[in-house]
N, C-alpha and C positions, 0 to 999 in steps of 0.2 A: 503495499498501500503505500510504505515509505519512498520507493524507487517510482512508482507511477507519476505520485503528488509532483515530484525532484522532476521527472521528463518532462509534466505540462510544465509548469514555472521557468524550466529550461527552455524549454520551446517558445516560450512567450516573452522571453527575457530576450534571445539571441534574434528575433523577431524587432525588438520596439523597442529594444533600452539603451537610454540616451543616460548615462548615468548622471553625467554631472558638463550642461550645454557652458561652453564657454569660447568663447568668440573674440579675432583682435580682428579686428578690420585697420589695414598697413597702408597709408597709399602716401602720396607727396614726395617721389625718392625723386633727389635732384645730385646726380653723379659731380656735380659740382663742389657741393661740399661735404657729400656725403652723410649725408642726413636720412632719416625715416622720421616722419611722427606716422602714431597710432592712436587709434582711437577702436573703445571696443564696449559691449556689451553683456556680461556675463550671471546666466543664470542656471539653477541647480533643477534639474526632474529625477523623479524618479519613477519607473514604471513596472518594479516587480517589490511583491510582500517582502520575499525572501534577502532584500540585498537594500542597507542602507545607507546613508549617506553623510557624513559628520557637518557641523552647517557652516564651519569656518573653514577658509581657504586662505593662502597667503602666499602672494606674489612677491619675491625677493631680488630685487636688482642691484647689477653689478657695473658702474657706469666706469670710465673709461680713465675718468681723472680719480679713481681711488674713493668715489663717493660711495656711499650705498642709499635705496629706500627700500624700508622694511612695510609692508601695506598689508595686513589683517582684512579680511572681508567676510561677511556674516551673512547668508543667507535668510533673504526674506521673505512673504510669506507668497510675496506672487514668483519666488524660484531667483527674481535674480541677488546679486551680490553684494552690498554696502560697503564702501570703508568706515572703517570704524577705528579703527588706530595705525598710525602711520610716523614710524622712527626712522632716519635720517641721520647718516654718520658724513660731516665732512674733513673729512682728512686735513685741509688747513690748520683748521686749528682744532679734529681732535673730537670736538664735540658731537652727544648723541644729541637729538632731539626728538621729542615726545609729541605728536597731537593727537588728542582723542576725540577732541569737539571743531565740529568744520562747519562755515555761513552755509552749507546747503547740502545735499545729499550728495557724493563722488561713487559711481561703478566702475565696476572694473573698465583698467584702460592705463595702454603703455602708448608715451610717448618721449619723440624724438629718440629714438632711437640710432644709436650710431654701429658700426660696423666696429665686431670684437665686444660687443656690449651684448650681455645677458638678465634675461630673468629664469627664476628659481621655480617652479609653482609646485607649490603643496596642497595632496588633497586628500582625506579619509574617508576610510571606509569599512563597513561589516556587515557579514552576512549572519543569516538567524540558525539554525544546528542542522538543516537539512542539507547544507550545502557544502558541509565538515566532509575534505575529502576531493570537491570536484575541482576540474582546472577552470579556469576564465583568462577572457585576454584585456587588455585595455588598450584604444587604440585611441588616436586623436580620427576625427569624421568629417564628413562634411566640408573638407578642404577645398575652400573654391580662389581663385587665383587670377589677375587679370593677365595678357598674355600680352607679347613684343614681339617684333619681327627683326631678323638679324642675315643678312645676306650673305650669301656664300657662293662665289661662280656664278653670279648672275641667277641665283636664286634668293626667292626669300626663304626662309626657315623657320615655325613658331618655336615660341620659346614662354616659360609661366615663370612669375616671380616666386615661388616656390622657390629656385633652383639659388637663391640669396640665402634658404634660413636652412640649420640644422637644428638638430637635436640629439638630446644623449636622457639615460636616465642616471639619475642621480644616486636613490637610496630607497631603500624601502625597511618600516622599521614594521616594528608591531608594538602596542599597549605599553611595555615594559622598556621599547627604546631599544628592541635588539632587534638583527637584522636575521629575517630569514634563513637557513642551510642554504636552502636551493636560489638566494637572489643574489644575480652577479651583478655590479652598477657597470655603465659602458665607460671603456676605457677610452673610445675615441669617440665623436661625432658623426653622425648618420645625416648625407644631405635628402629632404625633402625631394627634391629632384635633382637629378643631376644633366648637365650639357653636354647637348656632341653640336656641333657647330655644322653638319652634312646632315643630319637628322631634326623631325620636328618634334618637340617635347611628347612624353604618354602625360595625360592631367592625370594629376595625383590628387584622389578625392579621400582616403583615409592611409594612414601609415599605425602601425603595430606599434607599441610601446612594451610591453612586458605579457608575459605571459605565466602564469602563476598559480599551484594549487593551494584554495582555502584549508584554512585548519580552524578549529575550533577557539584552539587554544591562542590564535592569538589575540583574539576580541575584540580588536580594532588593526587594521594595518596604513600608511601614510607614506602613501609617494610620495617624493619627487623630481621632475623632470627638472628640465632645461633646455629653453628656447635661444638661439643665438642671430645672430645674423654675419654673416660674411658676402664679401660681395668678390672675392676671389677669382671663384667661378666664373660670377658673371664679365669679370674684366677679361679674361683669358677670352670666353669667348668674342668679345668686341675686337680684339684683338689678333683674331682668327678672323675677322671677316674681312672682305672683300671692299667696303663702304666703308668709311670715316663715321660714330655716331659721337651725338653730345647728348643729351638726354633722355635716352629711350627710357628707360625708370620712372620718369618723372611722370606724377599722378597714378601710377600705378595702386594694386589694393591683393590683400590677399586676407583671407579671410577661415582660420580655424571653428569650424560651426559648434563642433560638442566633442567633449572628451568621453568616455562612455566604456562601462563593462558588459562584459556578455558569455555566459557560457561556450 
């Protein structure tokens, strides 16, 4: 009976589960000064009775000048994530500044990201007893990105701005802060997509971040992944082109529609 119940839940989860709606809308790319402005709206939803999510999501940003911004967001009744605490570090003064009161509601956003800068995102989740021993996947899903064309040998090939971003798994810990024995953090970044000068890009709609087995002994798990911007692939692509380009990435965008779990 338990197996039948779990199989039914698993089927529903595989079809419809969106564990955490996490959106980045990135636009205004200017290769002249290598700046990126990003804005996003984030929400958390769950569509399975056996999987539950912690209300708190953290985004820890590392800037090139050594400064950091540690944002804590809380899930609201409508599923959106609202900023409730911000801790900034200024390397020039060595001071930490904490803000817990804001003039207006602030929702998940990333602004003015530069190549080499990155954001670590941490989310927590737990499962009911019937999930014990079952494997699950965590993915970035519903990825959409604007395209641009680069000419090679008089032919225009289509590429997407996903090739300017990369990701890696940082950590997975249980309620006691221990790392499961079957988890290994990424040693290197993985590109969302790769460029080839003489081929059209394949459109990337989802990326698998984590494959893991749930055990009830964890109580809860906290997963941290990193997203970084890197223009090295883009610069190489443009340098290989038979045409000179200036601001191909200007006003282009990428959106990671959701972070979700599925059996």
